[in-house]
C-alpha positions, 0 to 999 in steps of 0.5 A: 409468390411471396406478394400473394401470402405464400412463402414457404414451398416455393421450389417445389411441382405446387408453387410451379402450379401457383405460379402458371395459374397466377400468369394465366389469370394475369393474360386473360385479364390484359387480353380481355378474355376474363369475362369470358373464361371465369374458371371455376366459381365454387371450391367442389372437388369436381371436373372442371372443363371450360366450354368453348364460346359461340362467336368469341375467341377461343381459349389461350393455349401456350406451349413451352419448349424448354429446348434440351434442358432437363426439366426433372 
């Protein structure tokens, strides 16, 4: 995150959320799905849900298995 201008608060929930967003955008770019699933184009504070695309690939879904490790 320091490469993207965030230099403080790197060990909290917000930092983990930002990292997840960056990883998701990079994955969508790599798979060529970034143009189909553009995300929110302007910040309004409203809830944003992605609509399914007809005759196209579905949204990417990832499940994280941390095993027996505590996450908090």
